[in-house]
C-alpha positions in Angstrom: 0.0 0.0 0.0 2.8 2.4 0.9 4.4 1.8 -2.5 1.1 2.5 -4.3 0.5 5.7 -2.3 4.0 6.8 -3.1 3.6 6.1 -6.8 0.3 8.1 -6.7 1.9 11.0 -5.0 4.7 11.2 -7.6 2.0 11.2 -10.4 -0.5 13.6 -8.8 1.7 16.0 -6.9 5.1 17.8 -6.9 6.0 16.4 -3.5 9.6 15.0 -3.3 8.7 11.4 -2.4 11.9 9.4 -1.8 12.3 5.8 -2.9 10.8 3.4 -0.3 12.6 0.2 0.7 12.1 -2.5 -1.9 10.4 -0.1 -4.3 11.3 -0.5 -8.0 10.2 1.2 -11.3 10.2 4.7 -9.9 10.1 6.2 -13.4 7.6 3.8 -14.9 4.2 5.2 -15.9 1.6 5.0 -13.1 -0.5 1.8 -13.3 -3.8 3.4 -12.4 -5.6 0.0 -12.3 -3.2 -1.3 -9.6 -3.1 2.0 -7.7 -6.7 3.1 -7.9 -7.5 2.2 -4.3 -4.6 4.5 -3.2 -5.9 7.6 -5.0 -8.1 8.7 -2.0 -5.1 8.5 0.3 -3.1 10.6 -2.1 -5.8 13.2 -2.0 -5.9 13.0 1.8 -2.2 13.7 1.9 -2.7 16.8 -0.2 -5.6 17.8 2.0 -3.5 17.3 5.1 -1.0 19.7 3.9 -3.7 22.3 3.4 -5.3 21.4 6.7 -2.0 22.1 8.6 -1.6 25.4 6.9 -5.3 26.3 7.7 -5.0 25.5 11.4 -1.6 27.2 11.7 -2.8 30.4 10.0 -6.0 30.4 12.2 -3.9 29.9 15.3 -1.6 32.8 14.4 -4.7 35.0 14.1 -4.8 35.6 10.3 -8.6 35.3 10.2 -10.8 32.9 8.4 -10.4 34.3 4.9 -6.6 34.5 4.9 -6.4 31.1 6.5 -8.6 29.6 3.9 -6.7 31.3 1.0 -3.4 30.0 2.3 -4.8 26.5 2.7 -6.0 26.4 -0.9 -2.7 27.9 -2.0 -0.8 25.1 -0.2 -2.9 22.4 -2.0 -2.3 24.1 -5.4 1.5 24.2 -4.7 1.5 20.6 -3.6 0.0 19.4 -6.9 1.7 22.0 -9.1 -1.8 23.1 -10.2 -2.2 19.7 -11.9 -6.0 19.7 -11.6 -6.4 23.4 -12.1 -4.7 23.0 -15.5 -7.2 20.4 -16.5 -10.1 22.6 -15.4 -8.8 25.5 -17.5 -8.4 23.4 -20.6 -11.7 21.7 -20.2 -13.5 25.0 -19.7 -11.9 26.3 -22.9 -13.2 23.2 -24.7 -16.7 23.7 -23.4 -16.8 27.3 -24.6 -14.7 27.3 -27.6 -15.1 24.2 -29.7 -17.7 23.5 -32.4 -17.0 19.8 -32.9 -15.1 16.9 -31.2 -11.8 17.3 -33.1 -11.6 21.0 -32.5 -12.4 20.6 -28.8 -9.6 18.0 -28.3 -7.2 20.4 -30.0 -8.2 23.2 -27.7 -7.7 21.0 -24.7 -4.1 20.5 -25.9 -3.4 24.2 -26.2 -1.3 25.5 -23.4 -2.7 29.0 -23.7 -5.6 30.0 -21.4 -8.5 31.8 -23.0 -11.4 33.7 -21.5 -13.3 30.5 -20.5 -10.3 28.9 -18.9 -9.3 32.0 -17.0 -12.8 32.6 -15.8 -13.2 29.0 -14.6 -9.9 29.1 -12.7 -10.9 32.3 -10.9 -14.4 31.1 -10.0 -13.0 27.7 -8.8 -10.5 29.3 -6.5 -13.0 31.8 -5.2 -15.5 29.1 -4.5 -13.0 26.9 -2.7 -11.7 29.7 -0.6 -15.2 31.0 0.2 -16.6 27.6 1.1 -13.6 26.9 3.3 -13.8 30.3 5.0 -17.5 29.8 5.7 -16.6 26.4 7.3 -14.0 28.0 9.5 -16.5 30.6 10.7 -19.2 28.1 11.2 -17.4 25.1 12.6 -13.9 26.3 13.6 -10.5 25.8 11.9 -10.0 22.2 13.1 -13.3 20.9 11.9 -12.9 22.8 8.6 -9.5 21.2 8.3 -11.1 17.7 8.5 -13.6 18.7 5.7 -10.7 19.8 3.5 -8.9 16.5 3.9 -12.1 14.6 3.2 -12.8 16.8 0.2 -9.4 16.2 -1.4 -9.8 12.5 -0.9 -13.3 12.2 -2.3 -12.7 14.6 -5.2 -9.7 12.6 -6.5 -11.8 9.5 -6.4 -14.4 11.2 -8.5 -11.7 12.1 -11.1 -10.6 8.4 -11.2 -14.2 7.2 -11.5 -14.6 9.4 -14.6 -11.6 7.6 -16.2 -13.3 4.3 -15.5 -16.8 5.4 -16.8 -15.7 6.6 -20.2 -13.3 5.3 -22.9 -10.3 7.5 -23.8 -11.2 10.2 -26.2 -7.7 10.0 -27.9 -4.9 7.5 -28.2 -2.3 9.5 -26.4 -2.0 11.9 -23.5 -1.9 11.5 -19.7 -5.1 9.5 -19.3 -4.1 7.0 -22.0 -0.6 6.6 -20.5 -1.9 5.5 -17.1 -4.6 3.2 -18.5 -8.2 2.8 -17.7 -9.3 1.5 -14.2 -11.2 -1.7 -14.2 -14.7 -1.8 -12.6 -13.2 -3.6 -9.6 -10.4 -1.0 -9.2 -12.9 1.9 -9.5 -15.2 0.3 -6.9 -12.2 -0.2 -4.5 -11.3 3.5 -5.0 -14.9 4.6 -4.3 -15.2 2.4 -1.2 -11.9 3.6 0.3 -12.9 7.2 -0.4 -16.2 6.7 1.3 -14.4 5.2 4.3 -12.0 8.1 4.6 -14.8 10.6 4.4 -16.9 8.7 7.0 -14.0 8.3 9.5 -13.2 12.0 9.2 -16.6 13.6 9.2 -19.2 11.4 11.0 -17.7 12.1 14.5 -17.3 15.8 13.7 -20.4 16.7 11.7 -22.8 13.7 11.9 -24.3 11.5 9.3 -26.3 14.2 7.4 -23.3 16.4 6.5 -21.2 13.3 5.7 -23.9 11.9 3.4 -24.2 15.3 1.6 -20.4 15.4 1.2 -20.5 11.9 -0.5 -23.6 12.5 -2.7 -22.5 15.9 -4.0 -19.4 14.6 -5.9 -21.4 11.8 -7.3 -23.8 14.3 -8.8 -20.9 16.3 -10.2 -19.4 13.1 -11.6 -22.6 12.2 -13.4 -22.7 15.7 -15.0 -19.1 15.5 -16.1 -19.5 12.0 -17.5 -22.5 13.2 -19.6 -20.5 16.2 -20.8 -17.5 14.1 -21.7 -19.6 11.6 -23.6 -21.6 14.3 -25.4 -18.8 16.8 -26.3 -15.6 14.7 -26.9 -16.9 11.1 -26.9 -14.9 10.0 -23.9 -12.4 11.1 -21.2 -9.1 12.8 -21.0 -6.7 13.7 -18.2 -7.9 17.3 -18.4 -11.5 16.2 -18.0 -10.5 14.1 -15.0 -8.8 17.1 -13.5 -11.8 19.3 -14.1 -14.0 16.7 -12.4 -11.7 16.7 -9.4 -12.1 20.5 -9.1 -15.9 20.5 -9.5 -16.2 17.6 -7.1 -14.1 19.4 -4.4 -16.2 22.5 -4.6 -19.5 20.7 -4.3 -18.2 18.6 -1.5 -17.3 21.6 0.5 -20.6 23.3 -0.2 -22.6 20.1 0.5 -21.0 19.7 3.9 -21.4 23.4 4.7 -25.1 23.3 3.9 -25.8 20.5 6.4 -23.0 21.2 9.0 -24.3 21.6 12.5 
């Protein structure tokens, strides 16, 4: 398990993960089918980094907004804006392409247009705002638990998208890691649900936890439909966008039902 989590961290983040005892193939492409169950734990590690920053900033007295902004910044730095890049490219495709081939070309373009830039701004504002509201409503420590759970659940949503749709093209990041099998996707979903339940049920109760689990599934269903309709499948960018949307709705879902 440690080897699979380490491999996932090297793929999803910029964290300097050293070789573990007995670990081989450090530079081989990630086998997503083998490592699918570890993806929620990778997200939890990213969330933990943000949670530490959130609690430290709140303890220093920075206030809820600045603490939330610093926490989100920490998660972006930890991943190298990996998923934010996917969101920007996907938003450009949604707004700028007239047919499947053109949309796939737009998603490959490293330049960010109006749609991509707007999506990034809105996504960051929503994440910071939701986290700030959680800090004000529930305190920094409980908000930190929600952040860890959100990062775990949202990365599971991104992986489930890869399992639900065939690759839209024959190259790219999604194609290089392969397509998770149904069993691997189910394992990922179950581990993510367990992580969320362990973190949130004691702190917020069953209602808020259930809302946190259902909201990303709804977002996932919408993204699957869009991927099928607009590009005929999935890409790494679409998976990254799914993670971002799932994280936002997770935070909002818990916030609505938090007591």
